DSSP file (Angstrom, degrees, kcal/mol; ACC not computed):
  #  RESIDUE AA STRUCTURE BP1 BP2  ACC     N-H-->O    O-->H-N    N-H-->O    O-->H-N    TCO  KAPPA ALPHA  PHI   PSI    X-CA   Y-CA   Z-CA
    1    1 A M              0   0    0      0, 0.0     2,-0.5     0, 0.0     5,-0.0   0.000 360.0 360.0 360.0 136.8    0.0    0.0    0.0
    2    2 A W        +     0   0    0      4,-0.1     2,-0.3     3,-0.0     3,-0.0  -0.923 360.0 151.1-108.3 126.8    1.2    3.4   -0.9
    3    3 A N     >  -     0   0    0     -2,-0.5     4,-2.0     1,-0.0     5,-0.2  -0.858  58.8 -88.7-144.2 179.9    0.2    6.3    1.3
    4    4 A A  H  > S+     0   0    0     -2,-0.3     4,-2.2     1,-0.2     5,-0.1   0.851 121.4  55.4 -64.2 -35.2    1.5    9.7    2.5
    5    5 A Q  H  > S+     0   0    0      2,-0.2     4,-2.2     1,-0.2    -1,-0.2   0.914 108.9  46.9 -66.1 -41.7    3.4    8.3    5.4
    6    6 A M  H  > S+     0   0    0      1,-0.2     4,-2.3     2,-0.2    -1,-0.2   0.886 111.2  52.4 -66.1 -38.0    5.4    5.9    3.2
    7    7 A A  H  X S+     0   0    0     -4,-2.0     4,-2.2     1,-0.2    -1,-0.2   0.898 109.1  50.0 -63.8 -39.7    6.1    8.7    0.8
    8    8 A K  H  X S+     0   0    0     -4,-2.2     4,-2.7     2,-0.2    -2,-0.2   0.913 109.9  50.1 -65.8 -42.2    7.4   10.9    3.6
    9    9 A K  H  X S+     0   0    0     -4,-2.2     4,-2.6     2,-0.2     5,-0.2   0.913 110.8  50.2 -62.3 -41.3    9.7    8.0    4.9
   10   10 A K  H  X S+     0   0    0     -4,-2.3     4,-1.5     1,-0.2    -1,-0.2   0.921 112.3  46.7 -61.1 -44.4   11.1    7.6    1.4
   11   11 A K  H  X S+     0   0    0     -4,-2.2     4,-0.8     1,-0.2    -2,-0.2   0.898 112.9  50.5 -65.8 -40.6   11.7   11.3    1.0
   12   12 A D  H >< S+     0   0    0     -4,-2.7     3,-0.9     1,-0.2     4,-0.5   0.936 110.6  46.5 -63.1 -48.2   13.4   11.4    4.5
   13   13 A I  H >< S+     0   0    0     -4,-2.6     3,-0.7     1,-0.3    -1,-0.2   0.793 104.0  62.0 -72.1 -26.7   15.8    8.5    4.0
   14   14 A N  H 3< S+     0   0    0     -4,-1.5    -1,-0.3    -5,-0.2    -2,-0.2   0.775 102.5  52.7 -67.1 -24.6   16.9    9.7    0.5
   15   15 A R  T << S+     0   0    0     -3,-0.9     2,-0.3    -4,-0.8    -1,-0.2   0.609  81.3 110.2 -86.1 -12.7   18.3   12.9    2.1
   16   16 A L    <   +     0   0    0     -3,-0.7     3,-0.1    -4,-0.5    -3,-0.0  -0.481  27.2 150.3 -71.5 125.8   20.4   11.1    4.7
   17   17 A K        +     0   0    0     -2,-0.3    42,-3.2     1,-0.1     2,-0.2   0.620  53.1  55.4-124.7 -30.0   24.1   11.5    4.0
   18   18 A T  B  > S-A   58   0A   0     40,-0.2     4,-2.0     1,-0.1    40,-0.1  -0.674  79.7-117.3-111.6 163.1   25.9   11.4    7.4
   19   19 A S  H  > S+     0   0    0     38,-0.5     4,-2.5    36,-0.5     5,-0.2   0.861 115.7  57.0 -65.0 -34.6   26.0    9.0   10.2
   20   20 A R  H  > S+     0   0    0     35,-0.3     4,-2.4     1,-0.2    -1,-0.2   0.894 106.7  49.0 -63.4 -39.5   24.5   11.6   12.5
   21   21 A E  H  > S+     0   0    0      2,-0.2     4,-2.2     1,-0.2    -2,-0.2   0.905 111.5  49.1 -66.9 -41.2   21.5   12.0   10.2
   22   22 A F  H  X S+     0   0    0     -4,-2.0     4,-2.3     2,-0.2    -2,-0.2   0.915 112.6  48.4 -62.9 -42.6   21.0    8.2   10.1
   23   23 A T  H  X S+     0   0    0     -4,-2.5     4,-2.1     2,-0.2    -2,-0.2   0.918 111.9  48.1 -65.4 -44.1   21.2    7.9   13.9
   24   24 A A  H  X S+     0   0    0     -4,-2.4     4,-1.9     2,-0.2    -1,-0.2   0.896 111.6  50.7 -62.8 -40.0   18.7   10.8   14.4
   25   25 A W  H  X S+     0   0    0     -4,-2.2     4,-1.1     1,-0.2    -1,-0.2   0.904 109.5  50.6 -64.7 -41.2   16.3    9.2   11.9
   26   26 A A  H  <>S+     0   0    0     -4,-2.3     5,-2.0     1,-0.2    -1,-0.2   0.866 106.9  54.9 -65.2 -36.5   16.6    5.8   13.7
   27   27 A E  H ><5S+     0   0    0     -4,-2.1     3,-1.7     1,-0.2    -1,-0.2   0.908 105.7  51.9 -61.9 -41.7   15.8    7.5   17.0
   28   28 A R  H 3<5S+     0   0    0     -4,-1.9    -1,-0.2     1,-0.3    -2,-0.2   0.785 106.7  54.8 -64.3 -26.1   12.6    9.0   15.5
   29   29 A E  T 3<5S-     0   0    0     -4,-1.1    -1,-0.3    -3,-0.2    -2,-0.2   0.234 120.4-110.5 -92.0  13.3   11.7    5.5   14.4
   30   30 A D  T < 5 +     0   0    0     -3,-1.7     2,-0.2     1,-0.2    -3,-0.2   0.860  61.7 157.9  62.5  41.4   12.1    4.2   18.0
   31   31 A C      < -     0   0    0     -5,-2.0     2,-0.5    14,-0.1    14,-0.2  -0.616  47.6-111.0 -89.2 154.6   15.2    2.1   17.4
   32   32 A E  E     -B   44   0B   0     12,-3.0    12,-2.8    -2,-0.2     2,-0.5  -0.765  36.1-165.0 -83.9 127.2   17.5    1.1   20.2
   33   33 A I  E     +B   43   0B   0     -2,-0.5     2,-0.3    10,-0.2    10,-0.2  -0.968  11.1 173.9-121.6 125.8   20.8    3.0   19.8
   34   34 A R  E     -B   42   0B   0      8,-2.5     8,-3.0    -2,-0.5     2,-0.3  -0.938  37.0-105.9-129.0 150.7   24.0    2.0   21.6
   35   35 A Q  E     -B   41   0B   0     -2,-0.3     6,-0.2     6,-0.2     2,-0.1  -0.602  41.1-158.7 -72.8 131.8   27.6    3.1   21.5
   36   36 A G        -     0   0    0      4,-2.8     2,-0.3    -2,-0.3     4,-0.1  -0.162  36.0 -57.6 -96.5-165.8   29.7    0.6   19.7
   37   37 A K  S    S-     0   0    0      2,-0.1     3,-0.3    -2,-0.1     2,-0.2  -0.602 104.3 -22.7 -78.2 133.9   33.4   -0.1   19.8
   38   38 A G  S    S-     0   0    0     -2,-0.3     2,-0.3     1,-0.2    -2,-0.1  -0.474 131.9 -15.1  69.1-130.7   35.5    2.9   18.7
   39   39 A S  S    S+     0   0    0     -2,-0.2    15,-3.9    -4,-0.1     2,-0.3  -0.321 109.4 104.9-106.2  50.1   33.6    5.4   16.6
   40   40 A H  E     - C   0  53B   0     -2,-0.3    -4,-2.8    13,-0.3     2,-0.4  -0.911  53.0-149.5-127.9 156.5   30.6    3.2   15.6
   41   41 A V  E     -BC  35  52B   0     11,-2.5    11,-3.0    -2,-0.3     2,-0.5  -0.975  11.1-139.5-125.7 138.1   27.0    3.1   16.8
   42   42 A F  E     -BC  34  51B   0     -8,-3.0    -8,-2.5    -2,-0.4     2,-0.5  -0.862  15.1-167.1 -97.4 129.5   24.8    0.0   17.0
   43   43 A I  E     -BC  33  50B   0      7,-2.8     7,-2.5    -2,-0.5     2,-0.4  -0.975  11.9-178.9-116.6 126.6   21.2    0.5   15.8
   44   44 A R  E     +BC  32  49B   0    -12,-2.8   -12,-3.0    -2,-0.5     2,-0.3  -0.980  13.9 151.7-133.5 137.8   18.7   -2.3   16.7
   45   45 A K  E >  S+ C   0  48B   0      3,-2.1     3,-1.9    -2,-0.4   -14,-0.1  -0.916  70.8   2.1-160.1 138.7   15.0   -2.9   16.1
   46   46 A K  T 3  S-     0   0    0     -2,-0.3     3,-0.1     1,-0.3   -15,-0.0   0.828 128.7 -56.5  54.7  37.3   13.0   -6.1   15.8
   47   47 A G  T 3  S+     0   0    0      1,-0.2     2,-0.5    27,-0.0    -1,-0.3   0.497 113.3 115.5  77.6   3.0   16.0   -8.3   16.4
   48   48 A V  E <   -C   45   0B   0     -3,-1.9    -3,-2.1    26,-0.1     2,-0.4  -0.915  44.8-169.1-108.6 130.7   18.0   -6.8   13.6
   49   49 A T  E     -C   44   0B   0     -2,-0.5     2,-0.3    -5,-0.2    -5,-0.2  -0.946   5.9-178.2-120.6 139.5   21.2   -4.9   14.3
   50   50 A T  E     -C   43   0B   0     -7,-2.5    -7,-2.8    -2,-0.4     2,-0.5  -0.967  21.1-132.3-131.6 152.5   23.3   -2.7   12.0
   51   51 A T  E     -C   42   0B   0     -2,-0.3    -9,-0.2    -9,-0.2    -2,-0.0  -0.892  17.0-166.3-106.2 131.6   26.5   -0.8   12.7
   52   52 A V  E     -C   41   0B   0    -11,-3.0   -11,-2.5    -2,-0.5     2,-0.2  -0.973  22.5-126.0-118.0 123.2   26.8    2.8   11.6
   53   53 A P  E     -C   40   0B   0      0, 0.0     2,-0.8     0, 0.0   -13,-0.3  -0.475  14.2-146.2 -66.7 136.6   30.2    4.4   11.5
   54   54 A N        +     0   0    0    -15,-3.9     2,-0.2    -2,-0.2   -14,-0.1  -0.509  48.4 135.9-104.6  63.1   30.2    7.6   13.5
   55   55 A H        -     0   0    0     -2,-0.8   -36,-0.5     2,-0.1   -35,-0.3  -0.660  58.0-101.1-106.5 161.9   32.6    9.6   11.4
   56   56 A S  S    S+     0   0    0     -2,-0.2    -1,-0.1   -38,-0.1     2,-0.0  -0.467  82.8  27.5 -78.2 155.9   32.5   13.2   10.2
   57   57 A G  S    S-     0   0    0     -2,-0.1   -38,-0.5     2,-0.0    -2,-0.1  -0.182 103.4 -33.5  87.2 178.6   31.4   13.9    6.7
   58   58 A D  B     -A   18   0A   0    -40,-0.1   -40,-0.2     1,-0.1     2,-0.2  -0.409  61.4-117.1 -74.1 147.6   29.2   12.1    4.2
   59   59 A L        -     0   0    0    -42,-3.2    -1,-0.1     1,-0.1    -2,-0.0  -0.511  36.7 -97.3 -79.3 153.1   29.1    8.3    4.2
   60   60 A A     >  -     0   0    0     -2,-0.2     4,-2.5     1,-0.1     5,-0.2  -0.320  34.0-111.9 -66.9 154.7   30.3    6.4    1.1
   61   61 A A  H  > S+     0   0    0      1,-0.2     4,-2.3     2,-0.2     5,-0.1   0.885 116.9  49.5 -58.7 -42.5   27.5    5.3   -1.3
   62   62 A G  H  > S+     0   0    0      2,-0.2     4,-2.1     1,-0.2    -1,-0.2   0.877 110.5  50.4 -66.0 -37.7   28.0    1.6   -0.5
   63   63 A T  H  > S+     0   0    0      2,-0.2     4,-2.3     1,-0.2    -2,-0.2   0.915 110.0  50.6 -65.6 -43.6   27.9    2.2    3.2
   64   64 A R  H  X S+     0   0    0     -4,-2.5     4,-2.5     1,-0.2    -2,-0.2   0.922 110.1  50.0 -59.6 -44.7   24.7    4.1    2.8
   65   65 A R  H  X S+     0   0    0     -4,-2.3     4,-2.4     1,-0.2    -1,-0.2   0.905 110.0  50.5 -61.9 -41.4   23.1    1.3    0.8
   66   66 A A  H  X S+     0   0    0     -4,-2.1     4,-1.9     2,-0.2    -1,-0.2   0.900 111.3  48.0 -64.2 -41.2   24.1   -1.3    3.4
   67   67 A I  H  X S+     0   0    0     -4,-2.3     4,-2.4     2,-0.2    -2,-0.2   0.912 111.7  49.8 -65.7 -42.3   22.5    0.8    6.2
   68   68 A I  H  X S+     0   0    0     -4,-2.5     4,-2.1     2,-0.2    -2,-0.2   0.890 108.0  53.8 -65.0 -38.6   19.4    1.3    4.2
   69   69 A K  H  X S+     0   0    0     -4,-2.4     4,-2.0     2,-0.2    -1,-0.2   0.912 109.9  48.0 -59.4 -42.1   19.2   -2.5    3.5
   70   70 A A  H  X S+     0   0    0     -4,-1.9     4,-1.8     1,-0.2    -2,-0.2   0.899 109.1  52.9 -66.1 -40.1   19.4   -3.1    7.3
   71   71 A F  H  X>S+     0   0    0     -4,-2.4     5,-2.6     1,-0.2     4,-0.7   0.868 107.6  52.3 -62.2 -36.0   16.7   -0.4    7.9
   72   72 A I  H ><5S+     0   0    0     -4,-2.1     3,-0.8     1,-0.2    -1,-0.2   0.917 107.8  50.9 -65.0 -42.8   14.5   -2.3    5.4
   73   73 A A  H 3<5S+     0   0    0     -4,-2.0    -2,-0.2     1,-0.3    -1,-0.2   0.834 108.9  52.3 -62.6 -31.9   15.1   -5.5    7.3
   74   74 A M  H 3<5S-     0   0    0     -4,-1.8    -1,-0.3    -5,-0.1    -2,-0.2   0.645 115.5-119.8 -76.6 -15.1   14.1   -3.7   10.5
   75   75 A G  T <<5S+     0   0    0     -3,-0.8    -3,-0.2    -4,-0.7    -2,-0.1   0.707  85.7 108.4  84.5  20.2   10.9   -2.5    8.8
   76   76 A I  S   <S+     0   0    0     -5,-2.6     2,-0.3   -31,-0.1    -4,-0.2   0.337  70.5  52.4-112.8   7.2   11.6    1.2    9.1
   77   77 A A  S    S-     0   0    0     -6,-0.7     2,-0.4    -5,-0.1    -2,-0.1  -0.940  83.0-110.5-137.2 161.8   12.4    2.0    5.5
   78   78 A V    >>  -     0   0    0     -2,-0.3     3,-1.4   -72,-0.1     4,-0.7  -0.738  17.7-133.4 -96.3 138.5   10.6    1.4    2.2
   79   79 A L  H >> S+     0   0    0     -2,-0.4     4,-1.5     1,-0.3     3,-0.5   0.819 103.0  67.0 -60.0 -32.7   11.9   -1.1   -0.3
   80   80 A A  H 3> S+     0   0    0      1,-0.2     4,-2.2     2,-0.2    -1,-0.3   0.802  91.7  62.9 -60.4 -28.3   11.4    1.4   -3.2
   81   81 A V  H <> S+     0   0    0     -3,-1.4     4,-2.5     1,-0.2    -1,-0.2   0.925 101.4  50.3 -62.3 -44.8   14.2    3.5   -1.6
   82   82 A L  H <X S+     0   0    0     -4,-0.7     4,-2.3    -3,-0.5    -1,-0.2   0.907 109.5  50.9 -61.2 -42.2   16.7    0.8   -2.2
   83   83 A L  H  X S+     0   0    0     -4,-1.5     4,-1.2     1,-0.2    -1,-0.2   0.906 110.8  48.6 -63.6 -41.1   15.7    0.4   -5.8
   84   84 A L  H  X S+     0   0    0     -4,-2.2     4,-1.8     1,-0.2     3,-0.3   0.914 111.3  49.8 -64.5 -42.7   16.0    4.1   -6.4
   85   85 A L  H  X S+     0   0    0     -4,-2.5     4,-2.1     1,-0.2    -2,-0.2   0.876 106.3  55.5 -65.5 -36.8   19.4    4.3   -4.8
   86   86 A S  H  < S+     0   0    0     -4,-2.3    -1,-0.2     1,-0.2    -2,-0.2   0.810 108.7  48.9 -67.6 -27.3   20.7    1.3   -6.8
   87   87 A V  H  < S+     0   0    0     -4,-1.2    -1,-0.2    -3,-0.3    -2,-0.2   0.869 112.0  48.3 -75.7 -38.1   19.8    3.2  -10.0
   88   88 A W  H  <        0   0    0     -4,-1.8    -2,-0.2     1,-0.2    -1,-0.1   0.832 360.0 360.0 -73.2 -32.8   21.5    6.4   -8.9
   89   89 A F     <        0   0    0     -4,-2.1    -1,-0.2    -5,-0.1    -2,-0.2   0.418 360.0 360.0-106.0 360.0   24.8    4.9   -7.8
C-alpha cells in the first residue's frame, strides 16, 4: 500500500548523508541505539542490528546502501528507496 506516510519516509531517507543523520532518523523510528566499539554506533530494532560508523562527513555510497538495506530488514524503510538508490549509484 502506498500512502502519504510511506512517501514521507522515502523522502526522508533519501536525504540522509551522514552517520549523525542516520542515527537521528533511527531515533525518530524508535530504534535502540547503543555506542559501539570505537567510533561506531549500533542501531537495533525487531531483532536486527546494524552498525553505523560515527565519522564526520558524508558516508560512502556503498555504506549508505548497506545501512538502508538493514533499515528495510528492520521494517523502518521502504523497499522502493533501495531500488532508487541502486539506480542512482
